[in-house]
ZAMARGU-4260 file (C-alpha; in steps of 0.2 Angstrom, whole numbers, plus 5000, padded with zeros to 4 digits):
<rodrens>
0) 5464/5730/5781 | 5458/5742/5766 | 5466/5732/5754 | 5460/5715/5761 | 5442/5722/5760
5) 5444/5729/5742 | 5451/5712/5736 | 5436/5705/5745 | 5423/5715/5737 | 5431/5715/5720
10) 5430/5697/5720 | 5411/5697/5725 | 5409/5711/5712 | 5417/5699/5698 | 5407/5684/5702
15) 5390/5695/5704 | 5396/5704/5687 | 5399/5686/5678 | 5379/5681/5685 | 5372/5696/5677
20) 5381/5694/5661 | 5370/5677/5658 | 5355/5678/5649 | 5348/5659/5647 | 5352/5644/5639
25) 5361/5650/5623 | 5373/5661/5634 | 5376/5646/5646 | 5381/5634/5632 | 5391/5647/5622
30) 5410/5644/5624 | 5423/5659/5629 | 5441/5658/5633 | 5438/5664/5650 | 5426/5650/5656
35) 5431/5640/5670 | 5431/5622/5663 | 5434/5604/5671 | 5446/5594/5664 | 5444/5578/5675
40) 5430/5574/5686 | 5430/5557/5697 | 5427/5549/5713 | 5432/5533/5724 | 5421/5520/5726
45) 5409/5522/5742 | 5411/5513/5758 | 5399/5510/5771 | 5403/5518/5787 | 5410/5505/5800
50) 5407/5490/5790 | 5412/5493/5771 | 5428/5493/5762 | 5436/5510/5768 | 5430/5508/5786
55) 5449/5508/5792 | 5455/5522/5779 | 5458/5538/5786 | 5456/5555/5776 | 5475/5557/5773
60) 5477/5539/5767 | 5461/5541/5755 | 5467/5557/5748 | 5484/5551/5746 | 5477/5536/5735
65) 5465/5547/5724 | 5479/5560/5721 | 5492/5545/5714 | 5478/5537/5704 | 5472/5554/5696
70) 5490/5558/5692 | 5492/5541/5684 | 5476/5541/5673 | 5478/5560/5668 | 5496/5561/5666
75) 5496/5579/5673 | 5511/5585/5679 | 5507/5589/5699 | 5519/5605/5698 | 5508/5612/5686
80) 5495/5615/5700 | 5493/5632/5708 | 5480/5627/5722 | 5471/5615/5729 | 5456/5616/5740
85) 5448/5601/5749 | 5430/5600/5756 | 5429/5591/5772 | 5421/5591/5789 | 5425/5581/5803
90) 5444/5574/5802 | 5455/5583/5815 | 5467/5595/5809 | 5460/5594/5792 | 5474/5604/5784
95) 5489/5598/5791 | 5484/5579/5784 | 5478/5586/5766 | 5494/5595/5765 | 5504/5580/5770
100) 5494/5568/5759 | 5497/5579/5744 | 5516/5579/5746 | 5516/5563/5749 | 5506/5559/5731
105) 5520/5568/5722 | 5512/5585/5723 | 5527/5598/5725 | 5529/5608/5741 | 5527/5625/5732
110) 5510/5619/5728 | 5497/5627/5741 | 5482/5619/5749 | 5467/5624/5760 | 5452/5616/5767
115) 5434/5621/5768 | 5419/5617/5779 | 5402/5621/5774 | 5395/5603/5781 | 5384/5594/5767
120) 5390/5606/5753 | 5410/5607/5758 | 5414/5597/5741 | 5403/5609/5731 | 5412/5624/5741
125) 5430/5618/5736 | 5424/5619/5718 | 5417/5636/5719 | 5433/5641/5729 | 5445/5636/5714
130) 5432/5641/5701 | 5433/5660/5708 | 5451/5661/5710 | 5453/5655/5691 | 5439/5669/5687
135) 5449/5684/5697 | 5465/5678/5688 | 5473/5672/5705 | 5477/5655/5697 | 5475/5645/5682
140) 5475/5628/5687 | 5468/5620/5702 | 5460/5606/5711 | 5444/5605/5721 | 5442/5591/5733
145) 5428/5582/5744 | 5432/5569/5756 | 5426/5562/5772 | 5428/5546/5783 | 5414/5545/5793
150) 5419/5529/5800 | 5433/5535/5808 | 5428/5555/5810 | 5408/5553/5814 | 5399/5569/5817
155) 5403/5578/5834 | 5390/5585/5845 | 5390/5603/5844 | 5390/5613/5860 | 5387/5631/5863
160) 5387/5640/5879 | 5369/5643/5890 | 5368/5661/5883 | 5369/5656/5865 | 5356/5643/5867
165) 5344/5653/5874 | 5341/5659/5856 | 5328/5646/5848 | 5335/5648/5832 | 5354/5646/5839
170) 5348/5630/5847 | 5339/5624/5832 | 5355/5625/5823 | 5365/5613/5832 | 5352/5599/5833
175) 5355/5581/5825 | 5350/5581/5807 | 5338/5568/5809 | 5328/5580/5821 | 5327/5592/5807
180) 5320/5579/5795 | 5306/5575/5807 | 5303/5594/5809 | 5301/5596/5791 | 5289/5580/5789
185) 5278/5587/5804 | 5278/5606/5797 | 5275/5600/5778 | 5265/5585/5781 | 5277/5573/5773
190) 5269/5556/5777 | 5280/5541/5782 | 5272/5531/5767 | 5278/5546/5755 | 5295/5545/5762
195) 5297/5527/5760 | 5290/5529/5742 | 5305/5540/5737 | 5317/5530/5748 | 5312/5516/5736
200) 5316/5524/5720 | 5333/5528/5727 | 5336/5510/5731 | 5330/5503/5716 | 5339/5514/5704
205) 5355/5513/5713 | 5354/5495/5714 | 5349/5494/5695 | 5365/5506/5692 | 5377/5495/5701
210) 5372/5479/5694 | 5373/5487/5676 | 5391/5494/5680 | 5384/5512/5677 | 5394/5520/5691
215) 5411/5513/5681 | 5411/5529/5671 | 5415/5540/5686 | 5423/5529/5698 | 5442/5529/5698
220) 5449/5514/5705 | 5462/5517/5719 | 5475/5504/5728 | 5473/5504/5746 | 5484/5492/5756
225) 5486/5481/5742 | 5468/5480/5737 | 5460/5489/5722 | 5444/5497/5728 | 5433/5500/5713
230) 5415/5496/5716 | 5403/5505/5728 | 5399/5492/5743 | 5386/5503/5750 | 5370/5499/5740
235) 5357/5487/5746 | 5349/5476/5734 | 5331/5470/5735 | 5324/5483/5745 | 5305/5484/5745
240) 5291/5496/5749 | 5287/5482/5763 | 5304/5481/5770 | 5305/5498/5772 | 5289/5499/5780
245) 5295/5489/5794 | 5309/5498/5799 | 5307/5509/5816 | 5310/5528/5816 | 5329/5531/5824
250) 5327/5549/5830 | 5309/5551/5836 | 5300/5538/5843 | 5283/5544/5834 | 5294/5550/5819
255) 5296/5543/5802 | 5313/5545/5797 | 5320/5527/5797 | 5338/5521/5791 | 5329/5515/5775
260) 5322/5532/5770 | 5338/5543/5777 | 5354/5545/5769 | 5367/5532/5773 | 5382/5534/5783
265) 5398/5532/5773 | 5417/5535/5767 | 5424/5540/5750 | 5433/5555/5741 | 5430/5564/5724
270) 5439/5578/5715 | 5439/5590/5699 | 5453/5597/5691 | 5448/5615/5685 | 5456/5627/5675
275) 5452/5641/5661 | 5447/5637/5644 | 5460/5646/5636 | 5473/5637/5647 | 5465/5620/5642
280) 5466/5622/5624 | 5483/5629/5624 | 5488/5612/5634 | 5478/5601/5624 | 5467/5596/5640
285) 5451/5587/5637 | 5437/5597/5643 | 5423/5586/5652 | 5413/5601/5659 | 5410/5620/5664
290) 5406/5628/5680 | 5393/5640/5679 | 5387/5647/5694 | 5382/5644/5711 | 5371/5651/5726
295) 5370/5648/5744 | 5355/5652/5756 | 5351/5651/5775 | 5334/5644/5781 | 5325/5643/5796
300) 5338/5630/5805 | 5324/5617/5811 | 5318/5615/5795 | 5336/5613/5786 | 5332/5601/5774
305) 5319/5613/5763 | 5334/5623/5758 | 5337/5616/5740 | 5319/5623/5735 | 5326/5641/5741
310) 5345/5639/5733 | 5340/5632/5716 | 5328/5646/5711 | 5341/5659/5717 | 5355/5650/5705
315) 5343/5649/5691 | 5338/5666/5691 | 5357/5671/5693 | 5359/5662/5676 | 5343/5666/5666
320) 5338/5647/5665 | 5321/5639/5669 | 5318/5621/5677 | 5314/5615/5661 | 5331/5620/5653
325) 5339/5607/5665 | 5344/5590/5660 | 5349/5581/5675 | 5347/5586/5693 | 5359/5580/5708
330) 5348/5585/5724 | 5354/5576/5738 | 5344/5564/5748 | 5350/5569/5767 | 5332/5562/5772
335) 5316/5558/5760 | 5305/5571/5770 | 5316/5586/5764 | 5319/5577/5747 | 5301/5574/5745
340) 5296/5590/5750 | 5310/5600/5738 | 5306/5590/5723 | 5286/5592/5725 | 5289/5611/5728
345) 5299/5615/5715 | 5289/5603/5703 | 5304/5593/5694 | 5300/5578/5684 | 5306/5564/5696
350) 5313/5555/5682 | 5327/5570/5679 | 5331/5569/5698 | 5346/5557/5704 | 5342/5545/5689
355) 5354/5534/5697 | 5349/5533/5716 | 5355/5547/5727 | 5362/5547/5747 | 5347/5537/5753
360) 5354/5522/5742 | 5373/5526/5740 | 5378/5535/5757 | 5381/5552/5761 | 5400/5556/5766
365) 5398/5574/5771 | 5414/5583/5763 | 5413/5571/5748 | 5394/5572/5743 | 5395/5590/5735
370) 5409/5584/5723 | 5402/5567/5720 | 5385/5575/5715 | 5396/5585/5700 | 5405/5570/5695
375) 5389/5559/5695 | 5378/5573/5686 | 5392/5575/5673 | 5393/5558/5669 | 5374/5554/5667
380) 5374/5569/5655 | 5387/5561/5644 | 5376/5546/5642 | 5363/5556/5639 | 5372/5569/5627
385) 5365/5583/5636 | 5370/5599/5642 | 5365/5606/5659 | 5366/5599/5677 | 5359/5608/5693
390) 5366/5601/5709 | 5359/5605/5727 | 5359/5601/5743 | 5353/5605/5761 | 5367/5610/5772
395) 5368/5607/5792 | 5364/5621/5804 | 5351/5627/5791 | 5358/5631/5775 | 5357/5626/5756
400) 5368/5626/5740 | 5366/5624/5721 | 5376/5627/5707 | 5374/5625/5688 | 5387/5614/5676
405) 5387/5611/5657 | 5392/5594/5650 | 5405/5596/5636 | 5410/5578/5634 | 5395/5572/5625
410) 5394/5555/5617
</rodrens>
């Protein structure tokens, strides 16, 4: 027990020690052999839940296809992997199916795997898990994955015993996320019109990105049941402010959150391969990004969606960065209510936030999103030849996460 506690404390101290060494923009961009770097970052195309191209594809089949496509593209020997972490929320027995998919794709049985569930940030948590293991010297090469089939594994209704639900905060933390959206809108006076205006930005940007083939940079085509899936089918072209205004509230009769200004429900997977810079240079692997730091916070459960406004300042403080240092922001659009609040509270220029649309237009496969936002953000930084990404999301039950990444594959 004591040795376990000592190891846990050592890892925590190592992470905090690294954060306290960072002193701002120049330090973040400096290169060191000990850096945790990303050598590959891709995602599958997204599918609309219940109706789209991935509606019949279970998590194991989706993972299997993504693993196989990754090894074909990178030519990486899967036996070199030392650990895999899969972020996912709702499939039953997720570790069993993830392990089976890995083995079937050619990853040797000697390579271990774990799964992690931090709801909407599960994919980001998988990246943090593998990065911390590399920093601690436990492994040199790992894979972080985010995956969800909301078609086949929709959000279950959480239940707590009566003695727990007597506590107001405990009761709030198991409420539907749409209810928390309405609580944010009411508490912070986010009008229906403002929510629709922010939603329109997402729909318009995503529609433009799809029509111009922008997402081809980040999508890894996968073969599923004889068909190649390579283009998102979730984005709805032609959305207008007028069409959004006609939609009825879906969570509360007198509410403002609709199907048009809330994140879509979808399916998909994304992954990052991570290693130390020293190992990447030794093996002559391309480096596309660097993981810098992350922060997770808790907030009042009924106002779950405001948490990026708490998590982002925390990770900026850890790294010595200012908001002005960040070139691209990927902030999850769980609901337009909370997204609008966070962007305005943080006073971030909307031109830098989700420049190709976010989850309102693209959908939000829970376990995938945290990884997808890193893949999407790094791809956008490459197009801009810009260095810094901050990604963030609210997390069900009243938490939030944020992380900083550096682009190292500029045009």
